[in-house]
ZAMARGU-4260 file (C-alpha; in steps of 0.2 Angstrom, whole numbers, plus 5000, padded with zeros to 4 digits):
<rodrens>
0) 5042/4889/4929 | 5051/4875/4937 | 5046/4856/4936 | 5035/4850/4951 | 5049/4840/4957
5) 5062/4854/4958 | 5068/4860/4975 | 5076/4877/4980 | 5089/4880/4993 | 5088/4897/5003
10) 5094/4904/5019 | 5079/4906/5032 | 5090/4919/5041 | 5091/4930/5025 | 5072/4929/5024
15) 5071/4935/5041 | 5086/4948/5042 | 5083/4956/5025 | 5064/4955/5027 | 5062/4946/5011
20) 5044/4941/5006 | 5040/4926/4995 | 5023/4926/4987 | 5017/4914/4974 | 5002/4916/4963
25) 4993/4907/4949 | 4984/4923/4943 | 4981/4916/4926 | 4972/4901/4932 | 4955/4899/4922
30) 4957/4918/4916 | 4960/4916/4897 | 4942/4910/4893 | 4934/4923/4904 | 4945/4937/4896
35) 4940/4931/4878 | 4922/4930/4883 | 4923/4948/4889 | 4932/4954/4874 | 4919/4946/4863
40) 4905/4953/4873 | 4913/4971/4872 | 4915/4969/4853 | 4933/4971/4853 | 4937/4959/4839
45) 4942/4973/4828 | 4957/4975/4838 | 4965/4959/4831 | 4972/4964/4814 | 4979/4948/4809
50) 4977/4929/4814 | 4991/4917/4811 | 4992/4898/4814 | 5002/4892/4829 | 5016/4887/4818
55) 5017/4905/4812 | 5022/4912/4830 | 5039/4918/4824 | 5031/4928/4810 | 5018/4935/4821
60) 5032/4941/4833 | 5042/4949/4819 | 5026/4957/4813 | 5023/4966/4830 | 5041/4970/4832
65) 5042/4978/4815 | 5027/4989/4819 | 5015/4979/4807 | 5002/4977/4820 | 4999/4980/4839
70) 4987/4964/4840 | 4992/4949/4831 | 4983/4933/4836 | 4991/4916/4836 | 4978/4903/4836
75) 4980/4884/4835 | 4973/4876/4819 | 4956/4868/4821 | 4953/4851/4814
</rodrens>
């Protein structure tokens, strides 16, 4: 994602001539909490086989790539 102050240059003629469509979306806006609540409500917690702290992201990524788990949760540490 680009910074809010970034600008882009494009050819309006190309948009017209090539029939290019530009569509923006913030589909993930406010969706993570709802998805978590749905997963908890459906009893899907068993799908997460391992939870690692946020600073363990690299290890979690390696674990999934190595076939060590399909769902590895990376969670921020709580005070």
